[in-house]
C-alpha positions, 0 to 999 in steps of 0.5 A: 500500500502506497499512501500519498500525503497532500498539504492543502489539496482542494478537498470536497465536503462529500469525500471528507464526510465519507472519511469522518463517517468511516472513521467513527469521528463525531462530526456534522457529516450530513451537513455538507455545507458546514463540512465545506466551511470547516475545510475552507476555513482551516489553515492546514488540511493534510490529506492521505490518499490511496490512489484517488481515494481519500483515506485520512485527514488532519485538519488544523487551525494555527498562527504558524508561529506559536500554536496549532489546534488539531481539530480533526484527525480521521482515518477510514476504518479499514486503514486504521492501525497502519501508521497513517494517523502518525504520518499525518501528524508528522507531516503537520509538525514538519509543515509547522516547524519547531516553534509551534506547539500542537494541541487537541481535544481527544474523543474518549475512545482515542485517549490511549492513542495520542500518547503513543504518537508523542502527545503529552496528556495535560489537565490544563484545558478549558472548554466552552462547548458549541451550542449546535 
């Protein structure tokens, strides 16, 4: 399996929604207009491709200077546990450079995953949840 990684490649909401659905990540997958806004307004979208099939995405918001919020990391179910998520994070870190910290909010099911790929767990976070 040869996976190609693309930075800020034009993405369509339908293909991103399909990755979200397959991965199990909770996102508004039926609202394709909202998914497209999520894609268009991210500072960085790194996508993973198996031929012409999108199999993973890392979507991030950043100032490219100090911090970056990883808002989505999703891999199609049949491609999980193959190193694609780890490689997406590696590509993101290389693109951001050494001055930028990377942070995220984890789904409960992924709490064991992130430390395995280099994230440190912290108790110093606050959240104002979305209304919709």
